[in-house]
C-alpha positions, 0 to 999 in steps of 0.5 A: 321310594328307595334312595337313588343308587346311580346317577341315572336314578336321580330326577331330571332337575337334580341331574341338570343341577349336578351337571351344571356344577363347576369348581367355583360353584362347588366352592361357593356351596361349601362356603354357604354351608360353612356360613350356615353352620356358623350362623347357627352357632352364633344364634345359639350363643345369642339365645343363651346370652339372652336367657342368661341376661333375663335370668340375672335380672329376675334373680337380682330383683328377687334377691333385692326383695329378699334382702329388703325383707330380711333388713326389715326383720333386723331393724324391726323390734317385733321380729318377722311379720 
């Protein structure tokens, strides 16, 4: 189905919706779109924060284990085991 070019080509429901719009409703729709965009941005930021927190936790645990292993080599007399 080709995209509508003229108002008459639109579905009846779409025509009714567009005809019912006034300045207040259009401004509310614009605010809703801005809110949706802001929500998407915040959710991306929070997802990145979560991934970073998990990565820091895993890295810290691995680093602590490696430091313990190296400290064991340094304090033992037989070298690496």
